[in-house]
PQR file with spaces between the fields and no chain letter, atoms N, CA, C, O and H, PARSE charges and radii, in Angstrom:
ATOM       1  N    MET     1      44.807   48.026   -8.635 -0.4000 1.5000
ATOM       2  CA   MET     1      43.915   48.512   -9.283 -0.0000 2.0000
ATOM       3  C    MET     1      43.836   49.868   -9.567  0.5500 1.7000
ATOM       4  O    MET     1      44.523   50.628   -8.885 -0.5500 1.4000
ATOM       5  N    SER     2      43.121   50.318  -10.454 -0.4000 1.5000
ATOM       6  CA   SER     2      42.515   52.270  -10.928 -0.0000 2.0000
ATOM       7  C    SER     2      41.665   52.050  -11.100  0.5500 1.7000
ATOM       8  O    SER     2      40.873   51.117  -11.233 -0.5500 1.4000
ATOM       9  H    SER     2      42.563   49.701  -11.008  0.4000 1.0000
ATOM      10  N    ILE     3      41.845   53.543  -11.115 -0.4000 1.5000
ATOM      11  CA   ILE     3      40.229   54.169  -11.198 -0.0000 2.0000
ATOM      12  C    ILE     3      39.288   53.403  -12.818  0.5500 1.7000
ATOM      13  O    ILE     3      38.265   52.722  -12.763 -0.5500 1.4000
ATOM      14  H    ILE     3      42.488   54.301  -11.007  0.4000 1.0000
ATOM      15  N    GLY     4      39.826   53.687  -13.725 -0.4000 1.5000
ATOM      16  CA   GLY     4      39.657   52.793  -14.423 -0.0000 2.0000
ATOM      17  C    GLY     4      39.240   51.298  -14.964  0.5500 1.7000
ATOM      18  O    GLY     4      39.094   50.671  -16.014 -0.5500 1.4000
ATOM      19  H    GLY     4      40.657   54.240  -13.770  0.4000 1.0000
ATOM      20  N    GLU     5      39.113   51.104  -13.062 -0.4000 1.5000
ATOM      21  CA   GLU     5      38.062   49.422  -13.425 -0.0000 2.0000
ATOM      22  C    GLU     5      37.646   49.239  -12.716  0.5500 1.7000
ATOM      23  O    GLU     5      37.661   48.201  -12.053 -0.5500 1.4000
ATOM      24  H    GLU     5      39.231   51.614  -12.210  0.4000 1.0000
ATOM      25  N    ILE     6      36.685   50.895  -12.451 -0.4000 1.5000
ATOM      26  CA   ILE     6      35.298   50.794  -11.610 -0.0000 2.0000
ATOM      27  C    ILE     6      34.429   50.608  -12.648  0.5500 1.7000
ATOM      28  O    ILE     6      34.666   51.122  -13.742 -0.5500 1.4000
ATOM      29  H    ILE     6      36.673   51.738  -12.990  0.4000 1.0000
ATOM      30  N    SER     7      33.220   49.783  -12.411 -0.4000 1.5000
ATOM      31  CA   SER     7      32.629   49.518  -13.805 -0.0000 2.0000
ATOM      32  C    SER     7      31.311   50.100  -13.555  0.5500 1.7000
ATOM      33  O    SER     7      30.782   50.440  -12.497 -0.5500 1.4000
ATOM      34  H    SER     7      33.027   49.365  -11.523  0.4000 1.0000
ATOM      35  N    TRP     8      30.782   50.152  -15.111 -0.4000 1.5000
ATOM      36  CA   TRP     8      29.471   52.082  -15.370 -0.0000 2.0000
ATOM      37  C    TRP     8      28.625   51.161  -14.102  0.5500 1.7000
ATOM      38  O    TRP     8      28.445   51.827  -13.082 -0.5500 1.4000
ATOM      39  H    TRP     8      31.212   49.875  -15.970  0.4000 1.0000
ATOM      40  N    LEU     9      28.213   50.042  -14.066 -0.4000 1.5000
ATOM      41  CA   LEU     9      26.791   49.632  -13.325 -0.0000 2.0000
ATOM      42  C    LEU     9      27.681   49.939  -11.945  0.5500 1.7000
ATOM      43  O    LEU     9      26.682   50.028  -11.232 -0.5500 1.4000
ATOM      44  H    LEU     9      28.360   49.501  -14.894  0.4000 1.0000
ATOM      45  N    ASP    10      28.767   50.166  -11.023 -0.4000 1.5000
ATOM      46  CA   ASP    10      29.067   51.306  -10.274 -0.0000 2.0000
ATOM      47  C    ASP    10      28.735   52.737  -10.177  0.5500 1.7000
ATOM      48  O    ASP    10      28.154   53.317   -9.260 -0.5500 1.4000
ATOM      49  H    ASP    10      29.579   50.094  -11.602  0.4000 1.0000
ATOM      50  N    LEU    11      29.017   53.020  -10.840 -0.4000 1.5000
ATOM      51  CA   LEU    11      28.792   54.320  -11.578 -0.0000 2.0000
ATOM      52  C    LEU    11      27.121   54.791  -11.408  0.5500 1.7000
ATOM      53  O    LEU    11      26.543   55.597  -10.679 -0.5500 1.4000
ATOM      54  H    LEU    11      29.490   52.548  -11.585  0.4000 1.0000
ATOM      55  N    VAL    12      26.819   54.132  -12.154 -0.4000 1.5000
ATOM      56  CA   VAL    12      24.937   54.110  -12.151 -0.0000 2.0000
ATOM      57  C    VAL    12      24.340   53.959  -10.726  0.5500 1.7000
ATOM      58  O    VAL    12      23.608   54.751  -10.132 -0.5500 1.4000
ATOM      59  H    VAL    12      27.288   53.477  -12.746  0.4000 1.0000
ATOM      60  N    GLY    13      24.797   52.820  -10.336 -0.4000 1.5000
ATOM      61  CA   GLY    13      24.668   52.832   -8.912 -0.0000 2.0000
ATOM      62  C    GLY    13      24.393   54.247   -7.700  0.5500 1.7000
ATOM      63  O    GLY    13      23.549   54.674   -6.911 -0.5500 1.4000
ATOM      64  H    GLY    13      25.392   52.177  -10.818  0.4000 1.0000
ATOM      65  N    PHE    14      25.897   54.575   -8.290 -0.4000 1.5000
ATOM      66  CA   PHE    14      26.259   55.353   -7.822 -0.0000 2.0000
ATOM      67  C    PHE    14      25.109   57.013   -7.391  0.5500 1.7000
ATOM      68  O    PHE    14      24.654   57.539   -6.376 -0.5500 1.4000
ATOM      69  H    PHE    14      26.582   54.229   -8.931  0.4000 1.0000
ATOM      70  N    THR    15      25.098   57.221   -8.622 -0.4000 1.5000
ATOM      71  CA   THR    15      24.187   57.914   -9.333 -0.0000 2.0000
ATOM      72  C    THR    15      22.888   57.741   -9.047  0.5500 1.7000
ATOM      73  O    THR    15      22.317   58.797   -8.772 -0.5500 1.4000
ATOM      74  H    THR    15      25.468   56.793   -9.447  0.4000 1.0000
ATOM      75  N    VAL    16      22.303   56.890   -9.020 -0.4000 1.5000
ATOM      76  CA   VAL    16      20.687   56.638   -8.388 -0.0000 2.0000
ATOM      77  C    VAL    16      20.657   56.642   -6.983  0.5500 1.7000
ATOM      78  O    VAL    16      19.611   57.099   -6.523 -0.5500 1.4000
ATOM      79  H    VAL    16      22.768   56.033   -9.243  0.4000 1.0000
ATOM      80  N    ALA    17      21.814   56.125   -5.852 -0.4000 1.5000
ATOM      81  CA   ALA    17      21.852   56.558   -5.016 -0.0000 2.0000
ATOM      82  C    ALA    17      21.664   57.799   -4.507  0.5500 1.7000
ATOM      83  O    ALA    17      20.760   58.103   -3.729 -0.5500 1.4000
ATOM      84  H    ALA    17      22.664   55.753   -6.226  0.4000 1.0000
ATOM      85  N    VAL    18      22.642   58.642   -5.002 -0.4000 1.5000
ATOM      86  CA   VAL    18      22.554   60.106   -4.461 -0.0000 2.0000
ATOM      87  C    VAL    18      21.448   60.647   -5.225  0.5500 1.7000
ATOM      88  O    VAL    18      20.998   61.645   -4.662 -0.5500 1.4000
ATOM      89  H    VAL    18      23.377   58.394   -5.634  0.4000 1.0000
ATOM      90  N    THR    19      20.833   60.350   -6.320 -0.4000 1.5000
ATOM      91  CA   THR    19      19.343   60.964   -6.895 -0.0000 2.0000
ATOM      92  C    THR    19      18.107   60.603   -6.292  0.5500 1.7000
ATOM      93  O    THR    19      17.004   60.965   -6.701 -0.5500 1.4000
ATOM      94  H    THR    19      21.198   59.539   -6.777  0.4000 1.0000
ATOM      95  N    LEU    20      18.428   59.544   -4.851 -0.4000 1.5000
ATOM      96  CA   LEU    20      17.175   58.698   -4.033 -0.0000 2.0000
ATOM      97  C    LEU    20      17.422   59.957   -2.818  0.5500 1.7000
ATOM      98  O    LEU    20      16.642   60.769   -2.321 -0.5500 1.4000
ATOM      99  H    LEU    20      19.324   59.250   -4.519  0.4000 1.0000
ATOM     100  N    LEU    21      18.706   59.722   -2.638 -0.4000 1.5000
ATOM     101  CA   LEU    21      18.711   60.620   -0.796 -0.0000 2.0000
ATOM     102  C    LEU    21      18.702   62.068   -1.215  0.5500 1.7000
ATOM     103  O    LEU    21      18.115   62.787   -0.407 -0.5500 1.4000
ATOM     104  H    LEU    21      19.340   59.062   -3.042  0.4000 1.0000
ATOM     105  N    GLU    22      19.385   62.913   -2.661 -0.4000 1.5000
ATOM     106  CA   GLU    22      18.455   63.806   -3.172 -0.0000 2.0000
ATOM     107  C    GLU    22      16.759   64.300   -2.661  0.5500 1.7000
ATOM     108  O    GLU    22      16.250   65.283   -2.122 -0.5500 1.4000
ATOM     109  H    GLU    22      19.862   62.329   -3.318  0.4000 1.0000
ATOM     110  N    ALA    23      16.299   62.974   -3.198 -0.4000 1.5000
ATOM     111  CA   ALA    23      14.870   63.584   -3.669 -0.0000 2.0000
ATOM     112  C    ALA    23      13.967   62.721   -2.066  0.5500 1.7000
ATOM     113  O    ALA    23      12.770   62.438   -2.012 -0.5500 1.4000
ATOM     114  H    ALA    23      16.712   62.176   -3.636  0.4000 1.0000
ATOM     115  N    ALA    24      14.907   62.511   -1.070 -0.4000 1.5000
ATOM     116  CA   ALA    24      14.473   62.528    0.256 -0.0000 2.0000
ATOM     117  C    ALA    24      14.787   63.294    0.736  0.5500 1.7000
ATOM     118  O    ALA    24      13.979   63.426    1.655 -0.5500 1.4000
ATOM     119  H    ALA    24      15.879   62.741   -1.114  0.4000 1.0000
ATOM     120  N    ILE    25      15.742   64.286    0.829 -0.4000 1.5000
ATOM     121  CA   ILE    25      15.909   65.059    1.502 -0.0000 2.0000
ATOM     122  C    ILE    25      15.552   66.314    1.024  0.5500 1.7000
ATOM     123  O    ILE    25      15.183   66.937    2.020 -0.5500 1.4000
ATOM     124  H    ILE    25      16.398   64.178    0.083  0.4000 1.0000
ATOM     125  N    ARG    26      15.477   66.886    0.236 -0.4000 1.5000
ATOM     126  CA   ARG    26      14.822   67.983   -0.412 -0.0000 2.0000
ATOM     127  C    ARG    26      13.531   67.835   -1.001  0.5500 1.7000
ATOM     128  O    ARG    26      13.268   68.875   -1.605 -0.5500 1.4000
ATOM     129  H    ARG    26      15.777   66.380   -0.573  0.4000 1.0000
ATOM     130  N    GLY    27      12.619   67.005   -1.091 -0.4000 1.5000
ATOM     131  CA   GLY    27      11.399   66.193   -1.011 -0.0000 2.0000
ATOM     132  C    GLY    27      11.014   66.812   -2.672  0.5500 1.7000
ATOM     133  O    GLY    27       9.875   66.951   -3.119 -0.5500 1.4000
ATOM     134  H    GLY    27      12.833   66.159   -0.601  0.4000 1.0000
ATOM     135  N    VAL    28      11.852   67.011   -3.139 -0.4000 1.5000
ATOM     136  CA   VAL    28      11.595   67.328   -5.157 -0.0000 2.0000
ATOM     137  C    VAL    28      12.644   66.357   -5.658  0.5500 1.7000
ATOM     138  O    VAL    28      13.800   66.310   -5.236 -0.5500 1.4000
ATOM     139  H    VAL    28      12.777   66.898   -2.776  0.4000 1.0000
ATOM     140  N    GLY    29      12.011   65.420   -6.805 -0.4000 1.5000
ATOM     141  CA   GLY    29      12.647   64.598   -7.040 -0.0000 2.0000
ATOM     142  C    GLY    29      13.220   65.483   -9.087  0.5500 1.7000
ATOM     143  O    GLY    29      12.464   66.320   -9.581 -0.5500 1.4000
ATOM     144  H    GLY    29      11.072   65.458   -7.148  0.4000 1.0000
ATOM     145  N    VAL    30      14.279   65.132   -9.701 -0.4000 1.5000
ATOM     146  CA   VAL    30      14.219   65.385  -11.045 -0.0000 2.0000
ATOM     147  C    VAL    30      14.478   64.538  -12.145  0.5500 1.7000
ATOM     148  O    VAL    30      15.512   63.875  -12.222 -0.5500 1.4000
ATOM     149  H    VAL    30      14.894   64.452   -9.299  0.4000 1.0000
ATOM     150  N    THR    31      13.414   64.527  -13.166 -0.4000 1.5000
ATOM     151  CA   THR    31      13.913   63.343  -14.418 -0.0000 2.0000
ATOM     152  C    THR    31      14.782   64.234  -15.573  0.5500 1.7000
ATOM     153  O    THR    31      14.417   65.368  -15.885 -0.5500 1.4000
ATOM     154  H    THR    31      12.574   65.065  -13.103  0.4000 1.0000
ATOM     155  N    VAL    32      15.722   63.724  -16.043 -0.4000 1.5000
ATOM     156  CA   VAL    32      15.947   64.421  -17.415 -0.0000 2.0000
ATOM     157  C    VAL    32      15.198   63.497  -17.939  0.5500 1.7000
ATOM     158  O    VAL    32      14.808   62.531  -17.284 -0.5500 1.4000
ATOM     159  H    VAL    32      16.019   62.803  -15.790  0.4000 1.0000
ATOM     160  N    LEU    33      14.841   63.735  -19.477 -0.4000 1.5000
ATOM     161  CA   LEU    33      14.544   62.941  -20.207 -0.0000 2.0000
ATOM     162  C    LEU    33      14.749   63.415  -21.427  0.5500 1.7000
ATOM     163  O    LEU    33      14.023   64.404  -21.319 -0.5500 1.4000
ATOM     164  H    LEU    33      15.157   64.521  -20.009  0.4000 1.0000
ATOM     165  N    LYS    34      15.286   63.502  -22.798 -0.4000 1.5000
ATOM     166  CA   LYS    34      15.468   64.234  -24.007 -0.0000 2.0000
ATOM     167  C    LYS    34      15.903   65.481  -23.862  0.5500 1.7000
ATOM     168  O    LYS    34      15.541   66.334  -24.673 -0.5500 1.4000
ATOM     169  H    LYS    34      15.875   62.699  -22.885  0.4000 1.0000
ATOM     170  N    GLY    35      16.842   65.834  -22.695 -0.4000 1.5000
ATOM     171  CA   GLY    35      17.153   67.283  -22.865 -0.0000 2.0000
ATOM     172  C    GLY    35      16.075   68.549  -22.062  0.5500 1.7000
ATOM     173  O    GLY    35      16.177   69.774  -22.114 -0.5500 1.4000
ATOM     174  H    GLY    35      17.136   65.141  -22.036  0.4000 1.0000
ATOM     175  N    HIS    36      15.130   67.752  -21.393 -0.4000 1.5000
ATOM     176  CA   HIS    36      13.823   68.141  -20.784 -0.0000 2.0000
ATOM     177  C    HIS    36      13.546   67.915  -19.256  0.5500 1.7000
ATOM     178  O    HIS    36      12.987   66.981  -18.682 -0.5500 1.4000
ATOM     179  H    HIS    36      15.046   66.756  -21.350  0.4000 1.0000
ATOM     180  N    ARG    37      13.917   68.663  -18.948 -0.4000 1.5000
ATOM     181  CA   ARG    37      13.822   68.501  -16.885 -0.0000 2.0000
ATOM     182  C    ARG    37      12.615   68.714  -16.515  0.5500 1.7000
ATOM     183  O    ARG    37      11.927   69.642  -16.939 -0.5500 1.4000
ATOM     184  H    ARG    37      14.371   69.422  -19.414  0.4000 1.0000
ATOM     185  N    ASN    38      12.132   67.584  -15.411 -0.4000 1.5000
ATOM     186  CA   ASN    38      11.389   67.578  -15.281 -0.0000 2.0000
ATOM     187  C    ASN    38      11.235   67.521  -13.368  0.5500 1.7000
ATOM     188  O    ASN    38      11.887   66.622  -12.837 -0.5500 1.4000
ATOM     189  H    ASN    38      12.691   66.830  -15.067  0.4000 1.0000
ATOM     190  N    ASN    39      10.426   68.431  -12.448 -0.4000 1.5000
ATOM     191  CA   ASN    39      10.872   68.397  -11.120 -0.0000 2.0000
ATOM     192  C    ASN    39       9.186   67.690  -10.870  0.5500 1.7000
ATOM     193  O    ASN    39       8.173   68.004  -11.495 -0.5500 1.4000
ATOM     194  H    ASN    39       9.897   69.162  -12.879  0.4000 1.0000
ATOM     195  N    TRP    40       9.319   66.620   -9.710 -0.4000 1.5000
ATOM     196  CA   TRP    40       7.955   66.618   -9.549 -0.0000 2.0000
ATOM     197  C    TRP    40       8.417   66.633   -8.078  0.5500 1.7000
ATOM     198  O    TRP    40       9.605   66.893   -7.886 -0.5500 1.4000
ATOM     199  H    TRP    40      10.142   66.365   -9.203  0.4000 1.0000
ATOM     200  N    ARG    41       7.606   66.379   -6.992 -0.4000 1.5000
ATOM     201  CA   ARG    41       7.238   66.529   -5.276 -0.0000 2.0000
ATOM     202  C    ARG    41       7.203   65.264   -5.332  0.5500 1.7000
ATOM     203  O    ARG    41       6.534   64.566   -6.094 -0.5500 1.4000
ATOM     204  H    ARG    41       6.641   66.168   -7.148  0.4000 1.0000
ATOM     205  N    VAL    42       7.965   64.934   -4.481 -0.4000 1.5000
ATOM     206  CA   VAL    42       7.832   63.712   -3.335 -0.0000 2.0000
ATOM     207  C    VAL    42       7.135   63.773   -2.190  0.5500 1.7000
ATOM     208  O    VAL    42       7.466   64.422   -1.198 -0.5500 1.4000
ATOM     209  H    VAL    42       8.509   65.501   -3.862  0.4000 1.0000
ATOM     210  N    ALA    43       5.946   62.948   -2.336 -0.4000 1.5000
ATOM     211  CA   ALA    43       4.827   62.871   -0.522 -0.0000 2.0000
ATOM     212  C    ALA    43       5.691   62.259    0.194  0.5500 1.7000
ATOM     213  O    ALA    43       6.436   61.296    0.012 -0.5500 1.4000
ATOM     214  H    ALA    43       5.677   62.420   -3.142  0.4000 1.0000
ATOM     215  N    PRO    44       5.336   63.438    1.603 -0.5600 1.5000
ATOM     216  CA   PRO    44       6.262   63.373    2.689  0.2800 2.0000
ATOM     217  C    PRO    44       6.139   61.927    3.222  0.5500 1.7000
ATOM     218  O    PRO    44       7.131   61.530    3.833 -0.5500 1.4000
ATOM     219  N    ARG    45       5.011   60.992    3.093 -0.4000 1.5000
ATOM     220  CA   ARG    45       5.411   59.386    3.749 -0.0000 2.0000
ATOM     221  C    ARG    45       6.377   58.311    2.495  0.5500 1.7000
ATOM     222  O    ARG    45       6.582   57.097    2.495 -0.5500 1.4000
ATOM     223  H    ARG    45       4.205   61.314    2.597  0.4000 1.0000
ATOM     224  N    PHE    46       6.754   59.279    1.635 -0.4000 1.5000
ATOM     225  CA   PHE    46       8.021   58.172    0.998 -0.0000 2.0000
ATOM     226  C    PHE    46       9.411   58.361    0.758  0.5500 1.7000
ATOM     227  O    PHE    46      10.219   57.580    0.258 -0.5500 1.4000
ATOM     228  H    PHE    46       6.588   60.266    1.635  0.4000 1.0000
ATOM     229  N    ARG    47       9.594   59.728    1.269 -0.4000 1.5000
ATOM     230  CA   ARG    47      10.676   60.213    1.782 -0.0000 2.0000
ATOM     231  C    ARG    47      11.179   59.612    2.924  0.5500 1.7000
ATOM     232  O    ARG    47      12.360   59.957    2.929 -0.5500 1.4000
ATOM     233  H    ARG    47       8.936   60.363    1.675  0.4000 1.0000
ATOM     234  N    PRO    48      10.975   58.904    3.912 -0.5600 1.5000
ATOM     235  CA   PRO    48      12.240   57.947    4.445  0.2800 2.0000
ATOM     236  C    PRO    48      12.126   56.537    3.616  0.5500 1.7000
ATOM     237  O    PRO    48      13.156   55.867    3.529 -0.5500 1.4000
ATOM     238  N    ILE    49      11.040   56.101    3.062 -0.4000 1.5000
ATOM     239  CA   ILE    49      11.350   54.935    1.977 -0.0000 2.0000
ATOM     240  C    ILE    49      12.201   55.034    0.876  0.5500 1.7000
ATOM     241  O    ILE    49      12.683   54.006    0.401 -0.5500 1.4000
ATOM     242  H    ILE    49      10.204   56.645    3.133  0.4000 1.0000
ATOM     243  N    LEU    50      12.455   56.151    0.399 -0.4000 1.5000
ATOM     244  CA   LEU    50      13.431   56.851   -0.570 -0.0000 2.0000
ATOM     245  C    LEU    50      15.092   57.050    0.044  0.5500 1.7000
ATOM     246  O    LEU    50      16.260   56.814   -0.265 -0.5500 1.4000
ATOM     247  H    LEU    50      12.063   56.986    0.785  0.4000 1.0000
ATOM     248  N    GLY    51      14.304   57.624    1.065 -0.4000 1.5000
ATOM     249  CA   GLY    51      16.197   58.098    2.073 -0.0000 2.0000
ATOM     250  C    GLY    51      17.198   56.536    2.563  0.5500 1.7000
ATOM     251  O    GLY    51      18.417   56.513    2.730 -0.5500 1.4000
ATOM     252  H    GLY    51      13.355   57.816    1.316  0.4000 1.0000
ATOM     253  N    LEU    52      16.264   55.391    2.701 -0.4000 1.5000
ATOM     254  CA   LEU    52      16.448   54.185    3.319 -0.0000 2.0000
ATOM     255  C    LEU    52      17.112   53.503    1.586  0.5500 1.7000
ATOM     256  O    LEU    52      18.146   52.838    1.528 -0.5500 1.4000
ATOM     257  H    LEU    52      15.273   55.410    2.565  0.4000 1.0000
ATOM     258  N    ALA    53      16.480   53.765    0.655 -0.4000 1.5000
ATOM     259  CA   ALA    53      16.568   52.665   -0.499 -0.0000 2.0000
ATOM     260  C    ALA    53      17.995   53.482   -1.054  0.5500 1.7000
ATOM     261  O    ALA    53      18.849   52.851   -1.677 -0.5500 1.4000
ATOM     262  H    ALA    53      15.640   54.305    0.702  0.4000 1.0000
ATOM     263  N    GLY    54      18.146   54.918   -0.763 -0.4000 1.5000
ATOM     264  CA   GLY    54      19.292   55.427   -1.812 -0.0000 2.0000
ATOM     265  C    GLY    54      20.881   55.182   -0.160  0.5500 1.7000
ATOM     266  O    GLY    54      22.088   55.076   -0.381 -0.5500 1.4000
ATOM     267  H    GLY    54      17.452   55.430   -0.257  0.4000 1.0000
ATOM     268  N    VAL    55      20.259   55.173    1.131 -0.4000 1.5000
ATOM     269  CA   VAL    55      21.563   54.943    1.812 -0.0000 2.0000
ATOM     270  C    VAL    55      22.238   53.372    1.365  0.5500 1.7000
ATOM     271  O    VAL    55      23.408   53.002    1.275 -0.5500 1.4000
ATOM     272  H    VAL    55      19.279   55.259    1.310  0.4000 1.0000
ATOM     273  N    GLY    56      20.741   52.553    1.105 -0.4000 1.5000
ATOM     274  CA   GLY    56      21.330   51.110    1.019 -0.0000 2.0000
ATOM     275  C    GLY    56      21.738   50.659   -0.017  0.5500 1.7000
ATOM     276  O    GLY    56      22.279   49.558   -0.125 -0.5500 1.4000
ATOM     277  H    GLY    56      19.790   52.854    1.178  0.4000 1.0000
ATOM     278  N    LEU    57      21.481   51.657   -1.154 -0.4000 1.5000
ATOM     279  CA   LEU    57      22.324   51.225   -2.349 -0.0000 2.0000
ATOM     280  C    LEU    57      23.774   51.519   -2.164  0.5500 1.7000
ATOM     281  O    LEU    57      24.700   50.811   -2.559 -0.5500 1.4000
ATOM     282  H    LEU    57      21.042   52.551   -1.066  0.4000 1.0000
ATOM     283  N    LEU    58      23.863   52.657   -1.511 -0.4000 1.5000
ATOM     284  CA   LEU    58      25.237   53.717   -1.617 -0.0000 2.0000
ATOM     285  C    LEU    58      25.601   52.575   -0.717  0.5500 1.7000
ATOM     286  O    LEU    58      25.997   51.587   -1.336 -0.5500 1.4000
ATOM     287  H    LEU    58      23.110   53.232   -1.189  0.4000 1.0000
ATOM     288  N    VAL    59      25.569   52.466    0.536 -0.4000 1.5000
ATOM     289  CA   VAL    59      26.261   50.756    1.021 -0.0000 2.0000
ATOM     290  C    VAL    59      27.180   50.458   -0.020  0.5500 1.7000
ATOM     291  O    VAL    59      28.326   50.759   -0.356 -0.5500 1.4000
ATOM     292  H    VAL    59      25.247   53.268    1.038  0.4000 1.0000
ATOM     293  N    LEU    60      25.706   49.353   -0.611 -0.4000 1.5000
ATOM     294  CA   LEU    60      26.157   48.599   -1.535 -0.0000 2.0000
ATOM     295  C    LEU    60      27.149   48.686   -2.488  0.5500 1.7000
ATOM     296  O    LEU    60      28.194   48.035   -2.497 -0.5500 1.4000
ATOM     297  H    LEU    60      24.775   49.109   -0.338  0.4000 1.0000
ATOM     298  N    VAL    61      26.762   49.577   -3.352 -0.4000 1.5000
ATOM     299  CA   VAL    61      28.310   50.841   -4.250 -0.0000 2.0000
ATOM     300  C    VAL    61      29.566   50.893   -3.761  0.5500 1.7000
ATOM     301  O    VAL    61      30.604   50.657   -4.380 -0.5500 1.4000
ATOM     302  H    VAL    61      25.913   50.106   -3.344  0.4000 1.0000
ATOM     303  N    ALA    62      29.408   51.291   -2.335 -0.4000 1.5000
ATOM     304  CA   ALA    62      30.644   51.468   -1.727 -0.0000 2.0000
ATOM     305  C    ALA    62      31.456   50.422   -1.330  0.5500 1.7000
ATOM     306  O    ALA    62      32.642   50.557   -1.628 -0.5500 1.4000
ATOM     307  H    ALA    62      28.564   51.482   -1.832  0.4000 1.0000
ATOM     308  N    ALA    63      31.104   49.290   -0.666 -0.4000 1.5000
ATOM     309  CA   ALA    63      31.006   48.483   -0.542 -0.0000 2.0000
ATOM     310  C    ALA    63      31.841   47.573   -1.601  0.5500 1.7000
ATOM     311  O    ALA    63      32.991   47.192   -1.381 -0.5500 1.4000
ATOM     312  H    ALA    63      30.140   49.180   -0.424  0.4000 1.0000
ATOM     313  N    ASP    64      31.029   47.249   -2.897 -0.4000 1.5000
ATOM     314  CA   ASP    64      31.753   46.612   -3.704 -0.0000 2.0000
ATOM     315  C    ASP    64      33.022   47.371   -4.459  0.5500 1.7000
ATOM     316  O    ASP    64      33.851   46.706   -5.081 -0.5500 1.4000
ATOM     317  H    ASP    64      30.095   47.558   -3.075  0.4000 1.0000
ATOM     318  N    VAL    65      33.120   49.028   -4.340 -0.4000 1.5000
ATOM     319  CA   VAL    65      34.246   49.437   -4.817 -0.0000 2.0000
ATOM     320  C    VAL    65      35.343   49.063   -4.148  0.5500 1.7000
ATOM     321  O    VAL    65      36.325   48.793   -4.840 -0.5500 1.4000
ATOM     322  H    VAL    65      32.447   49.568   -3.835  0.4000 1.0000
ATOM     323  N    LEU    66      35.439   48.973   -2.948 -0.4000 1.5000
ATOM     324  CA   LEU    66      36.204   48.815   -2.063 -0.0000 2.0000
ATOM     325  C    LEU    66      36.397   47.281   -2.023  0.5500 1.7000
ATOM     326  O    LEU    66      37.419   46.715   -2.412 -0.5500 1.4000
ATOM     327  H    LEU    66      34.641   49.192   -2.386  0.4000 1.0000
ATOM     328  N    THR    67      35.584   46.824   -1.642 -0.4000 1.5000
ATOM     329  CA   THR    67      36.948   45.392   -1.642 -0.0000 2.0000
ATOM     330  C    THR    67      37.566   45.261   -3.309  0.5500 1.7000
ATOM     331  O    THR    67      38.732   44.868   -3.338 -0.5500 1.4000
ATOM     332  H    THR    67      34.754   47.283   -1.326  0.4000 1.0000
ATOM     333  N    LYS    68      36.913   45.548   -4.727 -0.4000 1.5000
ATOM     334  CA   LYS    68      37.713   45.967   -6.047 -0.0000 2.0000
ATOM     335  C    LYS    68      38.967   46.635   -5.397  0.5500 1.7000
ATOM     336  O    LYS    68      39.978   45.992   -5.679 -0.5500 1.4000
ATOM     337  H    LYS    68      35.965   45.867   -4.704  0.4000 1.0000
ATOM     338  N    PHE    69      39.144   47.419   -4.835 -0.4000 1.5000
ATOM     339  CA   PHE    69      40.700   48.277   -4.351 -0.0000 2.0000
ATOM     340  C    PHE    69      41.090   47.648   -3.394  0.5500 1.7000
ATOM     341  O    PHE    69      42.064   48.277   -2.978 -0.5500 1.4000
ATOM     342  H    PHE    69      38.323   47.941   -4.607  0.4000 1.0000
ATOM     343  N    ASN    70      40.905   46.643   -2.679 -0.4000 1.5000
ATOM     344  CA   ASN    70      41.202   45.791   -1.828 -0.0000 2.0000
ATOM     345  C    ASN    70      41.150   46.019   -0.278  0.5500 1.7000
ATOM     346  O    ASN    70      41.771   45.261    0.467 -0.5500 1.4000
ATOM     347  H    ASN    70      40.115   46.133   -3.017  0.4000 1.0000
ATOM     348  N    VAL    71      40.307   47.207    0.273 -0.4000 1.5000
ATOM     349  CA   VAL    71      39.951   47.790    1.168 -0.0000 2.0000
ATOM     350  C    VAL    71      39.446   46.573    2.263  0.5500 1.7000
ATOM     351  O    VAL    71      39.935   45.990    3.231 -0.5500 1.4000
ATOM     352  H    VAL    71      39.802   47.823   -0.332  0.4000 1.0000
ATOM     353  N    LEU    72      38.560   46.562    1.735 -0.4000 1.5000
ATOM     354  CA   LEU    72      37.671   45.365    2.333 -0.0000 2.0000
ATOM     355  C    LEU    72      38.030   43.907    2.289  0.5500 1.7000
ATOM     356  O    LEU    72      38.812   43.896    1.338 -0.5500 1.4000
ATOM     357  H    LEU    72      38.164   47.035    0.948  0.4000 1.0000
ATOM     358  N    PRO    73      37.980   43.137    2.558 -0.5600 1.5000
ATOM     359  CA   PRO    73      37.690   41.771    2.352  0.2800 2.0000
ATOM     360  C    PRO    73      37.279   40.993    1.722  0.5500 1.7000
ATOM     361  O    PRO    73      36.381   40.614    2.473 -0.5500 1.4000
ATOM     362  N    ARG    74      37.182   40.264    0.695 -0.4000 1.5000
ATOM     363  CA   ARG    74      36.610   39.520    0.170 -0.0000 2.0000
ATOM     364  C    ARG    74      35.950   38.209    1.259  0.5500 1.7000
ATOM     365  O    ARG    74      36.416   37.904    2.356 -0.5500 1.4000
ATOM     366  H    ARG    74      37.912   40.573    0.085  0.4000 1.0000
ATOM     367  N    ARG    75      35.073   37.751    0.756 -0.4000 1.5000
ATOM     368  CA   ARG    75      34.109   36.572    1.617 -0.0000 2.0000
ATOM     369  C    ARG    75      34.577   35.208    1.088  0.5500 1.7000
ATOM     370  O    ARG    75      34.070   34.172    1.518 -0.5500 1.4000
ATOM     371  H    ARG    75      34.694   37.999   -0.136  0.4000 1.0000
């Protein structure tokens, strides 16, 4: 399997996971729409939720990619 066989959904999932983790760690989220960049503050009580969601999504995407490369066995 080559790197070209990773689906676009894996790349989108990885991007969203990294964005969630960045918002949880830094406390500032970033939205880019139509070339305009918006920074928004993350409430302290939501930071652990964003962190858990980011880690969970990152684990799912990594497991999917590793099964495609036959590093992890399929069920």
